[in-house]
C-alpha positions as CSV (number, residue, x, y, z in Angstrom):
1,X,6.4,24.1,23.0
2,X,4.0,21.3,24.3
3,X,0.3,22.6,25.2
4,X,-2.3,21.6,27.5
5,X,-6.3,21.2,26.3
6,X,-7.9,24.0,26.2
7,X,-5.1,26.5,26.0
8,X,-3.9,28.3,22.7
9,X,-0.8,30.1,21.3
10,X,0.0,32.9,18.4
11,X,1.1,31.7,15.4
12,X,3.4,34.2,14.0
13,X,4.3,32.9,10.9
14,X,2.5,33.4,7.6
15,X,2.7,29.5,6.3
16,X,2.7,26.4,8.9
17,X,2.4,22.7,8.2
18,X,0.5,20.8,10.3
19,X,2.5,17.3,11.4
20,X,-0.2,14.7,12.9
21,X,2.2,11.8,14.5
22,X,1.9,8.6,16.2
23,X,4.4,5.5,16.7
24,X,3.5,2.0,14.5
25,X,3.5,-1.2,15.4
26,X,0.9,-4.2,15.7
27,X,-2.3,-3.8,15.5
28,X,-1.9,0.2,15.1
29,X,-4.3,1.7,12.6
30,X,-3.7,4.1,10.0
31,X,-4.0,7.9,11.1
32,X,-5.4,10.2,8.6
33,X,-4.8,13.9,9.1
34,X,-8.0,16.3,7.1
35,X,-8.2,19.9,7.7
36,X,-11.9,22.3,7.8
37,X,-12.6,25.6,6.0
38,X,-15.0,27.4,8.5
39,X,-17.0,30.4,8.6
40,X,-17.9,32.6,11.4
41,X,-20.8,30.4,11.5
42,X,-18.2,27.5,12.7
43,X,-19.6,25.6,9.3
44,X,-18.1,25.2,5.1
45,X,-19.3,27.1,2.8
46,X,-20.0,23.8,0.3
47,X,-18.2,20.6,0.3
48,X,-15.0,21.9,-1.2
49,X,-14.2,23.4,2.2
50,X,-12.8,19.7,3.3
51,X,-8.8,19.4,2.3
52,X,-7.8,15.2,3.3
53,X,-6.8,12.4,1.0
54,X,-9.1,12.1,-2.0
55,X,-9.4,16.4,-1.7
56,X,-5.5,16.8,-1.6
57,X,-5.5,20.9,-2.3
58,X,-8.4,23.5,-1.7
59,X,-9.3,25.7,-4.5
60,X,-7.5,28.9,-3.2
61,X,-4.1,27.3,-2.8
62,X,-4.1,27.9,0.9
63,X,-4.4,24.3,2.4
64,X,-2.9,21.4,0.9
65,X,-2.6,17.5,2.0
66,X,1.1,17.0,2.0
67,X,1.0,13.1,2.3
68,X,2.1,10.5,4.5
69,X,5.9,9.7,5.5
70,X,7.5,7.5,8.1
71,X,10.5,6.7,10.0
72,X,11.5,3.4,12.3
73,X,8.4,3.4,14.6
74,X,7.0,6.9,14.0
75,X,4.9,8.0,11.0
76,X,3.0,11.6,10.4
77,X,0.8,12.3,8.1
78,X,1.3,16.6,7.0
79,X,-1.4,19.4,5.7
80,X,-0.1,23.0,4.1
81,X,-1.8,25.9,5.3
82,X,-0.9,29.0,3.6
83,X,-2.6,31.7,6.0
84,X,-2.4,34.8,4.0
85,X,-4.0,33.1,1.4
86,X,-6.8,32.0,2.7
87,X,-10.1,33.9,1.7
88,X,-11.3,36.6,4.4
89,X,-14.8,34.6,4.5
90,X,-12.6,31.5,6.5
91,X,-12.6,32.3,10.2
92,X,-10.8,29.1,11.2
93,X,-9.1,26.0,10.1
94,X,-10.2,22.4,12.1
95,X,-7.2,19.6,12.3
96,X,-8.5,16.2,12.1
97,X,-7.5,13.2,12.4
98,X,-9.3,9.8,11.4
99,X,-8.4,6.5,11.6
100,X,-8.8,3.6,9.4
101,X,-9.7,-0.4,11.0
102,X,-9.4,1.0,14.3
103,X,-9.9,3.5,17.6
104,X,-7.3,5.8,18.7
105,X,-7.5,3.9,21.8
106,X,-4.9,1.5,19.9
107,X,-2.9,4.5,18.6
108,X,0.3,5.3,21.0
109,X,1.9,8.9,21.1
110,X,-0.6,10.9,19.0
111,X,-0.2,14.7,18.7
112,X,0.0,17.6,16.1
113,X,3.3,20.1,16.0
114,X,2.3,23.6,13.7
115,X,5.7,24.6,12.3
116,X,7.3,27.4,10.7
117,X,6.5,25.7,7.3
118,X,9.9,28.5,6.4
119,X,12.2,27.8,8.7
120,X,10.8,24.5,10.3
121,X,10.7,26.0,13.6
122,X,7.7,24.4,16.1
123,X,5.1,27.1,17.0
124,X,3.1,24.3,18.9
125,X,2.9,21.0,20.0
126,X,-0.6,19.3,21.2
127,X,0.2,15.4,23.2
128,X,-3.6,13.5,22.7
129,X,-3.5,11.4,26.3
130,X,-7.1,10.2,27.0
131,X,-8.9,8.6,23.4
132,X,-10.4,5.3,23.8
133,X,-13.1,4.1,21.4
134,X,-12.7,7.5,19.3
135,X,-12.3,6.9,15.3
136,X,-11.9,10.8,15.0
137,X,-10.8,13.6,17.1
138,X,-10.3,17.5,16.5
139,X,-6.9,17.8,17.9
140,X,-6.5,21.7,17.4
141,X,-7.7,25.0,15.0
142,X,-6.0,27.9,13.5
143,X,-8.4,31.0,14.1
144,X,-8.3,34.6,13.9
145,X,-8.0,36.9,16.5
146,X,-8.5,40.7,15.8
147,X,-6.3,40.4,12.7
148,X,-3.9,37.5,13.8
149,X,-4.1,34.1,13.6
150,X,-3.6,31.9,16.3
151,X,-3.6,27.9,17.4
152,X,-5.9,25.9,19.9
153,X,-5.3,22.8,21.2
154,X,-8.9,20.9,21.1
155,X,-9.2,17.3,21.9
156,X,-12.7,17.2,20.9
157,X,-13.3,13.0,20.3
158,X,-15.8,11.7,18.2
159,X,-17.2,8.1,17.7
160,X,-18.7,8.1,14.5
161,X,-15.4,8.1,12.4
162,X,-14.8,11.1,9.7
163,X,-17.6,10.9,8.6
164,X,-19.5,11.5,11.1
165,X,-16.9,13.9,12.4
166,X,-17.1,16.1,8.8
167,X,-20.9,15.5,8.6
168,X,-21.0,18.1,12.1
169,X,-19.0,20.8,10.4
170,X,-21.9,21.0,7.1
171,X,-19.4,18.0,4.5
172,X,-21.9,16.0,2.4
173,X,-20.6,12.4,3.0
174,X,-21.1,9.5,-0.2
175,X,-22.5,6.7,1.9
176,X,-21.1,3.4,1.9
177,X,-23.2,0.7,0.1
178,X,-24.7,-1.4,1.8
179,X,-24.1,-5.3,2.4
180,X,-26.5,-7.2,0.2
181,X,-28.4,-9.6,2.0
182,X,-28.7,-13.1,2.7
183,X,-31.0,-14.4,0.1
184,X,-33.8,-16.8,2.0
185,X,-33.3,-20.5,1.8
186,X,-36.9,-21.8,-0.1
187,X,-39.6,-22.8,1.8
188,X,-40.1,-27.1,1.5
189,X,-42.9,-27.7,-0.2
190,X,-46.3,-29.2,1.7
191,X,-48.6,-32.0,0.5
192,X,-52.0,-30.9,-0.5
193,X,-55.0,-31.1,2.2
194,X,-56.8,-33.9,2.1
195,X,-60.1,-34.1,0.4
196,X,-62.9,-34.0,2.9
197,X,-65.4,-36.4,2.2
198,X,-68.4,-35.9,-0.3
199,X,-66.8,-33.0,-2.2
200,X,-66.0,-33.5,-5.8
201,X,-62.7,-33.7,-6.8
202,X,-60.8,-30.8,-8.5
203,X,-61.3,-30.8,-12.2
204,X,-58.4,-32.4,-14.3
205,X,-55.7,-29.7,-15.5
206,X,-55.5,-28.8,-19.1
207,X,-54.1,-31.0,-21.8
208,X,-49.9,-30.2,-21.8
209,X,-49.1,-27.6,-24.5
210,X,-47.3,-29.0,-26.7
211,X,-43.8,-28.2,-26.9
212,X,-43.0,-24.5,-29.4
213,X,-46.8,-24.0,-29.4
214,X,-47.7,-21.1,-27.8
215,X,-51.4,-20.7,-26.3
216,X,-54.1,-18.6,-27.9
217,X,-54.5,-15.7,-26.9
218,X,-57.5,-15.0,-25.1
219,X,-61.1,-13.4,-27.7
220,X,-61.2,-9.9,-27.0
221,X,-64.3,-8.8,-25.5
222,X,-67.2,-7.8,-27.5
223,X,-67.2,-4.3,-28.8
224,X,-70.6,-2.8,-26.8
225,X,-73.3,-0.6,-29.5
226,X,-72.3,2.7,-29.7
227,X,-68.7,2.6,-28.7
228,X,-65.2,3.3,-29.6
229,X,-62.9,0.4,-29.9
230,X,-59.6,1.0,-27.7
231,X,-57.2,3.0,-28.9
232,X,-54.2,0.9,-30.9
233,X,-51.3,-0.4,-28.5
234,X,-47.9,1.7,-28.8
235,X,-45.4,-0.1,-30.4
236,X,-43.0,-2.4,-28.7
237,X,-40.2,-1.5,-27.6
238,X,-37.2,-3.0,-29.0
239,X,-35.2,-5.2,-26.8
240,X,-32.6,-3.8,-25.2
241,X,-33.5,0.1,-25.7
242,X,-34.7,2.0,-22.8
243,X,-37.2,4.8,-23.6
244,X,-36.7,8.3,-23.5
245,X,-36.5,9.8,-20.9
246,X,-39.5,12.8,-20.1
247,X,-38.8,15.9,-21.5
248,X,-37.5,18.4,-18.4
249,X,-40.4,21.1,-17.6
250,X,-40.5,24.2,-19.6
251,X,-38.3,26.9,-17.2
252,X,-39.8,30.3,-17.1
253,X,-39.0,32.5,-19.8
254,X,-36.1,35.1,-17.8
255,X,-35.0,32.6,-14.7
256,X,-31.3,30.9,-14.7
257,X,-31.0,27.2,-14.8
258,X,-30.8,25.6,-11.4
259,X,-27.1,24.2,-11.1
260,X,-27.3,20.1,-10.2
261,X,-26.3,19.1,-6.9
262,X,-22.6,18.1,-6.2
263,X,-22.1,14.4,-5.5
264,X,-21.1,14.1,-2.3
265,X,-17.8,13.6,-0.8
266,X,-16.2,10.0,-0.7
267,X,-14.1,8.7,1.4
268,X,-12.6,5.5,0.6
269,X,-9.1,4.9,-0.3
270,X,-6.8,2.0,-0.4
271,X,-3.6,1.4,0.8
272,X,-1.0,-1.2,-0.8
273,X,0.3,-3.5,1.6
274,X,3.0,-6.6,1.1
275,X,-0.1,-9.1,2.2
276,X,-2.8,-7.1,-0.4
277,X,0.0,-5.7,-2.9
278,X,-2.8,-4.9,-6.1
279,X,-5.9,-3.6,-7.0
280,X,-8.0,-2.7,-9.7
281,X,-8.5,0.6,-10.5
282,X,-11.3,-0.1,-12.8
283,X,-13.5,-1.5,-10.5
284,X,-12.4,1.6,-8.2
285,X,-13.9,3.6,-10.6
286,X,-10.7,5.2,-11.7
287,X,-11.4,4.5,-15.7
288,X,-10.9,8.3,-17.5
289,X,-9.2,11.4,-16.5
290,X,-5.9,12.1,-15.2
291,X,-4.1,10.4,-12.7
292,X,-1.2,11.8,-10.9
293,X,1.1,9.7,-9.4
294,X,3.2,11.3,-6.5
295,X,6.8,10.6,-4.6
296,X,6.8,12.6,-1.6
297,X,10.1,11.6,0.7
298,X,12.5,12.3,3.9
299,X,15.3,12.4,4.8
300,X,16.1,10.1,7.9
301,X,16.2,12.8,11.2
302,X,15.1,15.0,9.1
303,X,11.8,17.8,9.2
304,X,9.7,17.4,5.5
305,X,10.4,21.3,4.8
306,X,14.5,20.3,4.9
307,X,14.9,18.3,2.1
308,X,16.5,20.7,0.5
309,X,18.9,21.2,2.9
310,X,22.2,21.0,1.5
311,X,24.7,18.3,2.6
312,X,27.7,19.5,1.4
313,X,30.1,18.4,-1.4
314,X,33.0,16.7,1.6
315,X,29.9,14.8,3.2
316,X,27.9,13.2,-0.1
317,X,31.5,12.4,-1.4
318,X,32.0,10.3,1.9
319,X,28.2,8.6,1.3
320,X,30.0,7.6,-2.1
321,X,28.2,10.3,-4.7
322,X,30.1,10.4,-7.7
323,X,31.3,14.8,-8.2
324,X,30.0,14.5,-11.8
325,X,26.5,13.8,-10.8
326,X,25.9,16.9,-8.2
327,X,24.0,19.6,-9.2
328,X,25.6,23.3,-8.3
329,X,23.8,23.3,-5.7
330,X,24.7,20.2,-3.6
331,X,21.2,19.3,-2.5
332,X,20.0,15.8,-2.9
333,X,18.3,14.7,-6.2
334,X,16.2,12.0,-6.4
335,X,14.1,11.6,-9.8
336,X,10.6,10.1,-10.7
337,X,10.4,8.1,-13.6
338,X,8.3,5.3,-15.8
339,X,8.8,3.0,-17.9
340,X,6.3,2.1,-20.7
341,X,5.2,-0.3,-23.1
342,X,1.9,0.5,-25.5
343,X,-0.1,-1.8,-27.5
344,X,1.2,-0.9,-30.5
345,X,4.8,-2.6,-29.5
346,X,6.3,0.9,-29.0
347,X,8.5,1.6,-25.7
348,X,10.5,3.6,-24.6
349,X,11.3,6.0,-20.8
350,X,10.0,9.0,-19.3
351,X,12.8,11.0,-16.6
352,X,14.2,14.3,-17.1
353,X,17.5,13.3,-17.8
354,X,18.0,14.3,-21.9
355,X,14.2,16.2,-20.8
356,X,12.5,13.2,-21.5
357,X,9.3,14.5,-19.9
358,X,6.5,12.6,-22.4
359,X,3.3,14.2,-22.8
360,X,-0.6,13.8,-22.1
361,X,-2.3,13.7,-24.9
362,X,-0.5,12.0,-27.2
363,X,1.8,8.8,-26.8
364,X,3.1,8.0,-24.3
365,X,0.4,9.5,-22.3
366,X,2.4,9.9,-19.2
367,X,4.1,13.3,-18.0
368,X,7.0,14.4,-15.4
369,X,5.3,17.3,-14.4
370,X,8.7,18.8,-12.5
371,X,12.4,17.9,-11.8
372,X,12.5,19.2,-8.0
373,X,16.2,19.4,-8.1
374,X,16.2,20.7,-4.6
375,X,14.4,18.7,-2.8
376,X,12.4,21.6,-1.7
377,X,9.1,21.4,-3.1
378,X,6.6,20.2,-0.6
379,X,4.6,18.5,-2.9
380,X,7.6,16.4,-4.2
381,X,8.0,14.6,-7.9
382,X,4.9,14.0,-9.5
383,X,4.0,11.9,-13.1
384,X,0.3,12.4,-14.8
385,X,-0.8,9.8,-16.8
386,X,-3.9,10.2,-19.0
387,X,-6.3,7.4,-18.7
388,X,-9.1,8.5,-21.0
389,X,-6.6,6.2,-23.2
390,X,-5.7,3.7,-21.2
391,X,-6.6,1.4,-23.7
392,X,-3.5,2.2,-25.3
393,X,-1.5,1.7,-22.4
394,X,0.2,-2.1,-22.3
395,X,1.8,-1.6,-19.0
396,X,3.7,1.3,-16.9
397,X,6.7,1.0,-14.2
398,X,7.3,3.5,-12.1
399,X,10.8,4.1,-10.7
400,X,12.7,6.5,-8.4
401,X,16.2,6.8,-8.6
402,X,18.9,8.6,-6.6
403,X,20.7,11.6,-9.1
404,X,22.7,12.8,-6.6
405,X,23.3,13.7,-3.0
406,X,23.3,10.4,-1.7
407,X,24.6,7.0,-2.4
408,X,21.8,4.9,-1.5
409,X,18.7,4.9,-0.7
410,X,19.6,4.6,3.3
411,X,17.8,6.8,5.1
412,X,15.3,7.8,3.1
413,X,11.4,7.4,3.7
414,X,9.0,7.9,0.8
415,X,5.5,7.4,0.3
416,X,3.7,6.9,-2.9
417,X,0.6,8.0,-4.1
418,X,-1.4,7.3,-7.0
419,X,-4.7,9.6,-7.3
420,X,-6.9,9.0,-10.2
421,X,-9.3,12.0,-11.4
422,X,-12.7,9.3,-10.5
423,X,-12.2,6.7,-7.6
424,X,-10.7,6.0,-4.8
425,X,-6.2,7.1,-4.0
426,X,-4.4,4.4,-3.6
427,X,-1.0,5.0,-1.8
428,X,1.7,2.9,0.1
429,X,5.1,3.1,2.0
430,X,8.0,1.5,1.1
431,X,10.2,-1.0,3.2
432,X,13.8,0.4,5.1
433,X,16.3,0.3,2.3
434,X,18.8,-3.1,3.5
435,X,21.0,-2.7,0.4
436,X,23.1,-0.8,-2.0
437,X,20.4,0.2,-3.9
438,X,20.3,4.0,-6.1
439,X,17.4,3.0,-8.2
440,X,13.8,1.7,-6.4
441,X,10.9,-0.2,-8.8
442,X,7.7,1.7,-7.0
443,X,4.8,0.1,-8.7
444,X,3.6,-2.0,-11.4
445,X,0.2,-0.8,-13.6
446,X,-1.0,-3.4,-16.1
447,X,-4.0,-3.5,-18.4
448,X,-5.0,-7.2,-18.3
449,X,-7.8,-6.5,-21.6
450,X,-10.8,-5.9,-19.4
451,X,-9.3,-3.8,-16.2
452,X,-6.7,-1.6,-15.6
453,X,-4.1,-3.5,-12.0
454,X,-1.6,-1.6,-10.0
455,X,0.6,-4.0,-8.3
456,X,3.0,-2.8,-5.7
457,X,6.4,-3.6,-6.3
458,X,8.7,-1.7,-3.8
459,X,11.9,-3.2,-4.6
460,X,15.2,-1.9,-4.3
461,X,17.6,-3.1,-6.9
462,X,21.3,-3.0,-7.3
463,X,22.9,-2.2,-10.5
464,X,25.9,-4.3,-12.0
465,X,29.3,-1.8,-12.4
466,X,28.8,0.4,-15.0
467,X,25.1,-0.1,-15.5
468,X,23.4,3.1,-15.2
469,X,20.0,2.5,-12.7
470,X,17.4,2.8,-15.6
471,X,19.1,-0.1,-17.6
472,X,19.2,-2.3,-14.3
473,X,15.6,-1.2,-14.2
474,X,14.5,-2.2,-17.4
475,X,16.5,-5.4,-17.1
476,X,14.5,-6.4,-14.3
477,X,11.6,-6.0,-15.5
478,X,12.2,-7.0,-19.7
479,X,11.6,-4.1,-21.6
480,X,14.0,-4.4,-24.1
481,X,15.3,-0.8,-24.6
482,X,18.5,0.5,-25.9
483,X,20.5,2.9,-23.5
484,X,23.0,5.4,-23.8
485,X,25.3,7.9,-21.9
486,X,23.0,11.4,-20.9
487,X,22.8,14.0,-18.5
488,X,20.2,17.0,-16.9
């Protein structure tokens, strides 16, 4: 139900999904949803209480950033909140929006919906209608009142962006490096002053030092009688080495060591587009650790929590899906997969068909986390790439296939996010599918020898009759694998 600013409503559900929505169009900035977990004092306990695109899950598991979906000229970014799992110290969950590349005066249809995570029923809705130059908004908040939870429509804007909003609630935000100052042009040489009448000319310049010789060192001062010579100079530091750091002060006996302060939160991110389709993970800081590749999808006209809604066998047969491939539940089934080639020449595929889930700590250093055969998992499907072994990886092609439940990607809207353990996340949305395609190449990761580059593909492929989707991708990108029939 729509709510006026300042009003509140009871939230009877124990788990909710918060959907930030807006209309897209030319000149519309990208919009991101975030949540801050606050105590009774109105501040976070630490930076971990900030859930957003760079910190997609709270340590308690109670709040998660689910990612973006788009359908036509509308888009949404969602958060899930399990109210029953929120820690007792958390009294409020503030729901914020931030604009990337513009102000909210350029965003039409900005609103937030509170949905029952179980049934998908709308519990509350607040539409923001008075935005101008604000670059961040607190749209609403969930708060405890006498042991129950309520939602309040807030609508407070910030002109200082997500960084200013987060700082107000106690988050330490990493400062953007200042732009290097332009070097000043060299000053023009000035003419020497004229020689005054009666003055002596300056002494002649010393003879030029011959090429390859060094001037003699100055003579040391005479040692005074009865004094000690100075101590010898320390040995020269070898070129290219650093002197050892000074020893830390002694820790008083019986006192615990002081932990190093946590690094501030980074708000940087990268969105790939047709105009800017590639980015270097190396330059973004993604040089080690685990990188999570997430695919999140939604059927047109259906809320995200109903991704696993049964379509019915007759409906799917009408769509052209082959009955032999349908899971018994009759649900939509998409598979996230990866073709890989290592630097030693070995190559293969990671996909759930045949149980080829991969492994992260040995070749191929890729693992499919799960096979969501129902679409009911809110986080979609995920691959993990171990960047600690990126020197062994030559290239990886991430792709997705429609295994069952639909004839093609028509009417499906998906977002791909690559989240390195270190460095900014990389995301992009898929374009509308206009061909009878049941396989889509998502992203190509290439090791150039000096850096790891992610290239947005978003390329729908149409298999020839009798050719599997996996083999179709292989042939399009020249992997050269041998394929044999397999099933789940």
